[in-house]
C-alpha positions in Angstrom: 130.9 78.6 87.7 127.8 77.1 86.7 125.8 80.4 88.1 128.3 82.7 85.8 127.7 80.3 82.8 124.0 81.0 83.2 124.3 84.7 84.1 126.8 85.6 80.9 124.2 83.3 78.7 121.1 85.6 80.3 123.1 88.8 79.3 123.8 87.8 75.9 120.3 86.5 75.3 118.9 90.1 76.4 121.6 92.1 74.3 120.6 90.0 71.2 116.7 90.6 71.8 117.3 94.1 72.3 119.6 94.6 69.5 117.3 92.6 66.7 114.6 95.2 67.3 116.9 98.1 68.0 115.7 101.4 65.9 112.3 99.3 64.6 109.2 101.3 64.9 107.2 98.1 65.5 110.0 96.6 67.8 108.8 93.1 69.2 105.5 93.4 67.3 107.4 91.8 64.5 107.2 88.7 66.0 103.6 88.3 65.6 103.6 90.2 62.4 105.9 88.6 60.3 104.2 84.7 60.7 100.5 86.5 60.4 101.8 88.2 57.2 102.9 85.1 55.8 100.1 82.8 57.2 97.4 85.3 55.1 99.5 85.4 51.9 99.5 81.4 51.9 95.9 81.1 52.8 94.9 83.4 49.8 97.0 81.3 47.2 95.2 78.3 48.9 91.8 79.2 48.7 91.7 82.0 45.7 93.7 79.9 43.4 94.0 76.5 44.5 90.8 76.7 46.3 92.3 73.6 48.1 89.6 72.0 50.5 91.4 69.5 52.7 93.7 71.9 54.5 92.9 73.5 57.8 93.7 77.1 59.0 95.5 75.5 61.7 97.3 73.3 59.7 98.7 75.6 57.5 99.5 78.2 60.4 101.3 75.6 62.6 103.7 75.0 59.4 104.3 78.6 59.1 105.2 79.3 62.7 107.3 75.9 62.9 109.3 76.7 59.6 109.6 80.3 60.8 111.3 78.8 64.0 113.5 76.7 62.2 114.9 79.1 59.6 115.0 81.6 62.1 117.0 79.6 64.7 119.5 78.4 62.1 120.1 82.0 60.9 121.0 83.2 64.3 122.9 80.4 65.1 124.8 80.4 61.7 125.4 84.4 62.4 126.6 84.0 66.1 130.2 83.9 66.2 130.4 86.5 63.4 127.7 88.6 65.4 129.9 88.4 68.7 133.4 88.4 66.9 134.0 92.2 68.6 133.7 90.4 72.3 135.2 87.4 71.2 138.5 88.9 70.4 138.4 90.7 73.7 137.1 88.7 76.5 137.7 84.5 77.4 134.4 83.2 78.0 132.9 79.6 77.1 132.3 80.1 73.0 129.3 77.8 73.1 127.4 80.3 74.9 127.2 82.3 71.9 125.6 79.4 70.1 122.9 79.0 73.1 122.1 82.4 72.9 121.4 83.2 69.6 119.0 80.0 69.5 117.6 80.7 72.9 116.5 84.4 71.3 115.1 82.3 68.3 113.2 80.0 70.5 111.6 83.0 72.6 110.5 84.4 69.3 109.0 81.1 68.6 106.9 81.0 72.0 105.5 84.4 71.6 104.1 83.3 68.1 102.4 80.3 69.6 99.8 82.9 71.2 98.7 83.2 67.3 97.8 79.4 67.3 95.9 79.4 70.4 93.8 82.5 69.2 93.3 80.5 65.9 92.6 77.3 67.7 89.7 78.9 69.5 88.3 80.3 66.4 88.4 77.2 65.0 87.1 75.3 68.1 89.9 72.9 68.4 90.2 71.0 71.4 93.6 70.2 72.8 94.5 67.0 74.7 97.6 66.6 77.2 99.0 63.3 75.1 98.5 65.8 71.6 100.7 68.9 73.8 102.9 66.4 75.0 103.9 65.3 71.4 103.8 68.9 70.4 106.5 69.6 73.3 108.6 66.5 72.3 108.6 67.7 68.5 109.7 71.0 69.4 112.5 70.0 71.7 113.7 67.8 69.5 113.5 70.6 66.9 115.6 73.0 69.3 118.4 70.7 69.7 118.5 70.2 65.8 118.9 73.8 65.6 121.5 73.9 67.7 123.4 70.7 66.7 123.5 72.5 62.8 124.8 75.9 64.7 127.6 73.9 66.0 128.8 73.4 62.4 127.3 76.2 60.6 128.7 79.0 62.7 132.2 77.8 62.6 132.0 77.2 58.7 130.4 80.6 58.2 133.6 82.0 59.7 136.0 80.1 58.1 134.2 80.2 54.3 132.1 83.5 53.8 130.4 81.6 50.9 128.8 79.4 53.2 126.0 82.0 54.0 124.8 81.7 50.3 124.6 77.9 50.5 122.8 77.9 53.9 120.0 80.8 52.3 119.9 78.3 49.5 119.5 75.3 51.7 116.6 76.6 53.5 114.9 77.6 50.3 115.1 74.2 49.2 114.1 72.7 52.9 111.0 74.9 52.8 109.5 72.9 50.0 111.0 69.8 50.9 108.9 70.2 54.3 105.4 69.8 54.1 104.7 73.2 55.3 102.0 74.2 52.7 100.8 70.9 51.8 100.0 67.5 52.8 102.8 65.1 52.4 100.1 62.2 52.2 98.7 63.5 49.1 101.6 63.3 47.1 102.8 60.2 45.0 104.6 57.4 46.9 107.4 57.7 45.3 107.9 61.4 46.3 106.7 60.7 50.0 109.8 58.5 50.1 112.0 61.7 49.7 110.1 63.8 51.4 110.7 61.3 54.3 114.4 61.7 54.1 113.9 65.4 55.7 114.0 64.8 59.4 112.1 68.1 59.5 108.9 66.6 57.9 108.7 64.0 60.8 109.1 66.9 63.3 106.2 68.8 61.8 104.0 65.9 61.4 104.7 65.2 65.1 103.8 68.8 65.9 101.0 68.9 64.0 99.1 66.1 65.1 99.7 66.9 68.6 98.3 70.5 67.8 95.4 69.4 65.5 94.3 65.5 66.3 95.6 65.2 69.8 93.1 62.7 70.0 94.5 60.4 67.8 98.2 60.8 69.4 99.8 57.2 70.1 102.8 55.9 71.5 103.9 54.8 68.1 104.1 58.7 67.6 106.2 59.6 70.2 108.4 56.5 69.3 109.0 58.1 65.9 110.3 61.2 67.4 112.3 59.5 69.9 114.3 57.7 67.2 114.7 60.8 65.5 116.0 62.4 68.6 118.5 59.3 69.3 120.2 60.2 66.0 120.2 63.5 66.3 121.9 63.8 69.9 124.8 61.4 68.4 125.4 64.5 66.0 124.8 66.9 68.9 127.9 65.4 70.4 130.1 65.4 67.6 128.9 68.8 66.6 129.8 70.3 70.2 133.5 68.3 70.2 134.0 69.6 66.8 132.9 73.4 67.8 135.1 73.1 70.9 138.2 72.4 68.9 137.7 74.2 65.8 136.7 77.6 67.7 140.1 78.1 68.9 141.1 79.5 65.6 138.2 81.3 64.4 139.6 84.8 65.5 142.2 84.1 62.7 139.1 84.7 60.2 137.5 87.6 61.7 
């Protein structure tokens, strides 16, 4: 039973991955070209227009790659049931596999883009530490769980109410500016910093960046902060999974 479950997941991941780049001239290269293009555009804005001196190349690049992973994961998870509607109507299988498949594709894309960070880290002579790598990995694991949790809810809502797609896209645009991707939150006013801290992504991005860029400064307190957030997210993960299992039984009515 377990083997069949993972075999099915593997087949879905392969299919989703191939379909995503089907009929694309550059194919899998888009995984690298897209974040690189966004990085260079933002880098130009910083240096040519704002001339911000206290930001680093790796700081910006890590933010771009982190956000692309979150954005990608949310959109793929949101569309997962709709994209598999034909199979869902014909075959009986655990529907949550669709969610795990979509979010796994986003994770694979992200892992590939880590190559870009490694190249720039070598260029900027950044030194990694085991404590820093651990914190960055812990932050990303927590982010992955957050994406899956959100997908349990959004995939159902996206089928039942078509307008949800527009709300999700709007929410991601707002979330981009509410997350310190392009800026250092410590430079903001105390009042604005309090608002930014309401966003769980700001903690995860800070943990990811600290682990990569300032690994020698990582302490147990950094791990504890992410651990607290993970505890809260896991509560919603259980709620989301139960909600998904109950609600997915009737989504076929809305396809």
